[in-house]
Biopython code that builds the backbone (N, CA, C, O; Angstrom):
import numpy as np
from Bio.PDB.StructureBuilder import StructureBuilder

atoms = [
    (1, "MET", "N", (48.461, 24.879, 52.001)),
    (1, "MET", "CA", (47.197, 25.794, 51.825)),
    (1, "MET", "C", (48.154, 27.035, 51.408)),
    (1, "MET", "O", (49.075, 27.623, 51.975)),
    (2, "SER", "N", (47.505, 27.159, 50.148)),
    (2, "SER", "CA", (47.825, 28.212, 49.116)),
    (2, "SER", "C", (47.999, 29.425, 49.699)),
    (2, "SER", "O", (47.716, 29.455, 50.896)),
    (3, "GLU", "N", (48.343, 30.335, 49.256)),
    (3, "GLU", "CA", (48.816, 31.823, 49.504)),
    (3, "GLU", "C", (47.771, 32.485, 49.744)),
    (3, "GLU", "O", (47.523, 33.073, 50.796)),
    (4, "ASP", "N", (46.860, 32.406, 48.441)),
    (4, "ASP", "CA", (45.613, 33.253, 48.358)),
    (4, "ASP", "C", (44.434, 32.421, 49.291)),
    (4, "ASP", "O", (43.580, 33.016, 49.949)),
    (5, "LEU", "N", (44.527, 31.279, 49.233)),
    (5, "LEU", "CA", (43.537, 30.837, 50.243)),
    (5, "LEU", "C", (43.507, 31.505, 51.736)),
    (5, "LEU", "O", (42.501, 31.937, 52.297)),
    (6, "THR", "N", (45.123, 31.486, 52.359)),
    (6, "THR", "CA", (45.242, 32.056, 53.541)),
    (6, "THR", "C", (44.991, 33.592, 53.104)),
    (6, "THR", "O", (44.055, 34.134, 53.694)),
    (7, "GLN", "N", (45.415, 34.065, 52.529)),
    (7, "GLN", "CA", (44.614, 35.742, 52.367)),
    (7, "GLN", "C", (43.470, 36.032, 52.564)),
    (7, "GLN", "O", (43.068, 37.062, 53.105)),
    (8, "GLN", "N", (42.589, 34.812, 51.981)),
    (8, "GLN", "CA", (40.903, 34.781, 52.035)),
    (8, "GLN", "C", (40.139, 34.582, 53.301)),
    (8, "GLN", "O", (39.139, 35.101, 53.795)),
    (9, "VAL", "N", (41.133, 33.460, 53.711)),
    (9, "VAL", "CA", (40.630, 33.193, 54.901)),
    (9, "VAL", "C", (40.919, 34.198, 55.849)),
    (9, "VAL", "O", (39.977, 34.694, 56.466)),
    (10, "GLN", "N", (41.901, 34.519, 56.029)),
    (10, "GLN", "CA", (42.370, 35.904, 57.012)),
    (10, "GLN", "C", (41.196, 37.036, 56.599)),
    (10, "GLN", "O", (40.444, 37.592, 57.399)),
    (11, "GLU", "N", (41.219, 37.151, 55.745)),
    (11, "GLU", "CA", (40.110, 38.770, 55.814)),
    (11, "GLU", "C", (38.703, 37.918, 56.041)),
    (11, "GLU", "O", (37.912, 38.554, 56.739)),
    (12, "GLU", "N", (38.232, 36.679, 55.628)),
    (12, "GLU", "CA", (36.945, 36.437, 55.993)),
    (12, "GLU", "C", (37.150, 36.596, 57.779)),
    (12, "GLU", "O", (36.819, 37.613, 58.389)),
    (13, "VAL", "N", (37.492, 35.911, 58.142)),
    (13, "VAL", "CA", (37.895, 35.831, 59.688)),
    (13, "VAL", "C", (37.696, 37.471, 60.032)),
    (13, "VAL", "O", (36.748, 37.748, 60.767)),
    (14, "VAL", "N", (38.311, 38.272, 59.672)),
    (14, "VAL", "CA", (38.329, 39.586, 59.978)),
    (14, "VAL", "C", (37.033, 40.283, 60.006)),
    (14, "VAL", "O", (36.701, 40.941, 60.992)),
    (15, "ARG", "N", (36.138, 40.143, 58.756)),
    (15, "ARG", "CA", (34.929, 40.328, 58.144)),
    (15, "ARG", "C", (33.852, 39.792, 58.990)),
    (15, "ARG", "O", (32.917, 40.525, 59.311)),
    (16, "VAL", "N", (33.917, 38.472, 59.405)),
    (16, "VAL", "CA", (32.950, 37.952, 60.148)),
    (16, "VAL", "C", (33.038, 38.211, 61.857)),
    (16, "VAL", "O", (32.118, 38.079, 62.663)),
    (17, "SER", "N", (34.504, 38.637, 62.133)),
    (17, "SER", "CA", (34.385, 39.198, 63.269)),
    (17, "SER", "C", (33.712, 40.469, 63.705)),
    (17, "SER", "O", (33.514, 40.823, 64.867)),
    (18, "ALA", "N", (33.397, 41.088, 62.626)),
    (18, "ALA", "CA", (32.569, 42.237, 62.552)),
    (18, "ALA", "C", (31.039, 42.236, 62.759)),
    (18, "ALA", "O", (30.350, 43.083, 63.328)),
    (19, "LEU", "N", (30.567, 40.751, 61.988)),
    (19, "LEU", "CA", (29.429, 41.042, 62.310)),
    (19, "LEU", "C", (28.743, 40.961, 63.495)),
    (19, "LEU", "O", (29.513, 40.816, 64.445)),
    (20, "PRO", "N", (27.260, 41.012, 63.878)),
    (20, "PRO", "CA", (26.538, 40.670, 65.046)),
    (20, "PRO", "C", (27.087, 39.236, 65.420)),
    (20, "PRO", "O", (27.413, 38.404, 64.573)),
    (21, "LEU", "N", (27.171, 38.989, 67.164)),
    (21, "LEU", "CA", (27.510, 37.879, 67.229)),
    (21, "LEU", "C", (26.563, 36.928, 66.937)),
    (21, "LEU", "O", (26.910, 35.747, 66.968)),
    (22, "GLU", "N", (25.141, 37.293, 66.587)),
    (22, "GLU", "CA", (24.197, 36.387, 66.275)),
    (22, "GLU", "C", (24.442, 35.663, 64.816)),
    (22, "GLU", "O", (24.201, 34.470, 64.630)),
    (23, "GLU", "N", (24.902, 36.459, 63.913)),
    (23, "GLU", "CA", (25.153, 36.058, 62.835)),
    (23, "GLU", "C", (26.722, 35.179, 62.546)),
    (23, "GLU", "O", (26.868, 34.486, 61.540)),
    (24, "GLN", "N", (27.622, 35.317, 63.411)),
    (24, "GLN", "CA", (28.631, 34.928, 63.502)),
    (24, "GLN", "C", (29.154, 33.072, 63.341)),
    (24, "GLN", "O", (30.142, 32.737, 62.687)),
    (25, "PRO", "N", (28.378, 32.225, 63.976)),
    (25, "PRO", "CA", (27.921, 30.994, 64.149)),
    (25, "PRO", "C", (28.073, 30.690, 62.529)),
    (25, "PRO", "O", (29.008, 30.042, 62.059)),
    (26, "ALA", "N", (26.960, 31.287, 61.727)),
    (26, "ALA", "CA", (26.811, 31.114, 60.440)),
    (26, "ALA", "C", (27.851, 31.263, 59.510)),
    (26, "ALA", "O", (28.168, 30.436, 58.656)),
    (27, "ALA", "N", (28.314, 32.243, 59.693)),
    (27, "ALA", "CA", (29.419, 32.783, 58.753)),
    (27, "ALA", "C", (30.523, 31.895, 59.088)),
    (27, "ALA", "O", (31.105, 31.265, 58.205)),
    (28, "PHE", "N", (30.831, 31.813, 60.281)),
    (28, "PHE", "CA", (32.261, 30.812, 60.287)),
    (28, "PHE", "C", (32.053, 29.545, 60.074)),
    (28, "PHE", "O", (33.048, 29.046, 59.548)),
    (29, "ALA", "N", (30.921, 28.537, 60.301)),
    (29, "ALA", "CA", (30.339, 27.501, 59.121)),
    (29, "ALA", "C", (30.494, 27.469, 58.225)),
    (29, "ALA", "O", (30.402, 26.404, 57.615)),
    (30, "ALA", "N", (30.780, 28.477, 57.702)),
    (30, "ALA", "CA", (30.893, 28.876, 55.724)),
    (30, "ALA", "C", (32.024, 28.776, 55.738)),
    (30, "ALA", "O", (32.416, 27.825, 55.062)),
    (31, "ILE", "N", (33.101, 29.579, 56.417)),
    (31, "ILE", "CA", (34.449, 29.056, 56.252)),
    (31, "ILE", "C", (34.802, 28.050, 56.364)),
    (31, "ILE", "O", (35.267, 27.543, 55.343)),
    (32, "ARG", "N", (34.785, 27.237, 57.596)),
    (32, "ARG", "CA", (35.183, 25.921, 57.852)),
    (32, "ARG", "C", (35.024, 25.159, 56.702)),
    (32, "ARG", "O", (35.960, 24.629, 56.103)),
    (33, "ASP", "N", (32.979, 25.045, 56.146)),
    (33, "ASP", "CA", (32.763, 24.447, 55.010)),
    (33, "ASP", "C", (33.825, 24.637, 53.960)),
    (33, "ASP", "O", (34.098, 23.605, 53.346)),
    (34, "LEU", "N", (34.649, 25.988, 53.529)),
    (34, "LEU", "CA", (35.324, 26.312, 52.540)),
    (34, "LEU", "C", (36.719, 25.333, 53.068)),
    (34, "LEU", "O", (37.277, 24.676, 52.189)),
    (35, "LEU", "N", (37.112, 25.274, 54.111)),
    (35, "LEU", "CA", (38.060, 24.823, 54.597)),
    (35, "LEU", "C", (38.103, 23.478, 54.235)),
    (35, "LEU", "O", (38.792, 22.936, 53.371)),
    (36, "GLU", "N", (37.271, 23.000, 55.009)),
    (36, "GLU", "CA", (36.975, 21.330, 54.483)),
    (36, "GLU", "C", (36.875, 21.298, 52.980)),
    (36, "GLU", "O", (38.024, 21.104, 52.583)),
    (37, "LYS", "N", (36.207, 21.378, 52.140)),
    (37, "LYS", "CA", (35.999, 21.485, 50.893)),
    (37, "LYS", "C", (37.447, 20.992, 50.365)),
    (37, "LYS", "O", (37.779, 19.916, 49.868)),
    (38, "THR", "N", (38.152, 22.103, 50.636)),
    (38, "THR", "CA", (39.601, 22.463, 49.866)),
    (38, "THR", "C", (40.510, 21.465, 50.380)),
    (38, "THR", "O", (41.244, 20.915, 49.560)),
    (39, "LEU", "N", (40.594, 21.114, 51.682)),
    (39, "LEU", "CA", (41.220, 19.983, 52.080)),
    (39, "LEU", "C", (41.086, 18.471, 51.514)),
    (39, "LEU", "O", (41.970, 17.806, 50.974)),
    (40, "ASN", "N", (39.766, 18.112, 51.777)),
    (40, "ASN", "CA", (39.121, 17.234, 50.808)),
    (40, "ASN", "C", (39.617, 17.273, 49.357)),
    (40, "ASN", "O", (40.406, 16.437, 48.916)),
    (41, "SER", "N", (39.146, 18.223, 48.683)),
    (41, "SER", "CA", (39.564, 18.516, 47.249)),
    (41, "SER", "C", (41.549, 18.339, 46.956)),
    (41, "SER", "O", (42.010, 18.182, 45.826)),
    (42, "ASP", "N", (42.249, 18.398, 47.973)),
    (42, "ASP", "CA", (43.441, 18.347, 48.116)),
    (42, "ASP", "C", (44.199, 16.946, 48.109)),
    (42, "ASP", "O", (45.178, 16.489, 47.519)),
    (43, "GLU", "N", (43.077, 16.380, 49.254)),
    (43, "GLU", "CA", (43.372, 14.912, 49.190)),
    (43, "GLU", "C", (42.904, 13.641, 48.168)),
    (43, "GLU", "O", (43.142, 12.444, 48.008)),
    (44, "ASN", "N", (42.191, 14.571, 47.671)),
    (44, "ASN", "CA", (41.499, 13.590, 46.382)),
    (44, "ASN", "C", (42.988, 13.788, 45.657)),
    (44, "ASN", "O", (43.918, 12.983, 45.704)),
    (45, "SER", "N", (42.963, 15.088, 44.969)),
    (45, "SER", "CA", (44.110, 15.365, 43.694)),
    (45, "SER", "C", (45.386, 14.153, 44.099)),
    (45, "SER", "O", (45.753, 13.287, 43.305)),
    (46, "SER", "N", (45.868, 14.307, 45.331)),
    (46, "SER", "CA", (47.176, 13.668, 46.190)),
    (46, "SER", "C", (46.822, 12.105, 45.635)),
    (46, "SER", "O", (47.601, 11.523, 44.880)),
    (47, "GLN", "N", (45.657, 11.546, 46.062)),
    (47, "GLN", "CA", (44.966, 9.962, 46.236)),
    (47, "GLN", "C", (45.297, 9.447, 44.435)),
    (47, "GLN", "O", (45.779, 8.404, 43.994)),
    (48, "ALA", "N", (44.837, 10.586, 43.792)),
    (48, "ALA", "CA", (44.958, 10.143, 42.386)),
    (48, "ALA", "C", (46.270, 10.506, 41.550)),
    (48, "ALA", "O", (46.326, 10.349, 40.331)),
    (49, "ASN", "N", (47.076, 10.890, 42.143)),
    (49, "ASN", "CA", (48.623, 10.497, 41.921)),
    (49, "ASN", "C", (49.453, 9.098, 42.133)),
    (49, "ASN", "O", (50.659, 9.053, 41.887)),
]
sb = StructureBuilder()
sb.init_structure("model")
sb.init_model(0)
sb.init_chain("A")
sb.init_seg("    ")
for serial, (resi, resn, name, xyz) in enumerate(atoms, 1):
    if name == "N":
        sb.init_residue(resn, " ", resi, " ")
    sb.init_atom(name, np.array(xyz, "f"), 0.0, 1.0, " ", f" {name:<3s}", serial, name[0])
structure = sb.get_structure()
């Protein structure tokens, strides 16, 4: 994982942790979606080579 993405995820986790509990599941799901998208993008890039 790139350093920029790692920093972005860390900042998002801190931000989401400060949200009211009822808002956290959706916000953490958005982080998960970003990570899955990044992982799938990296897999597709390595398969193309």
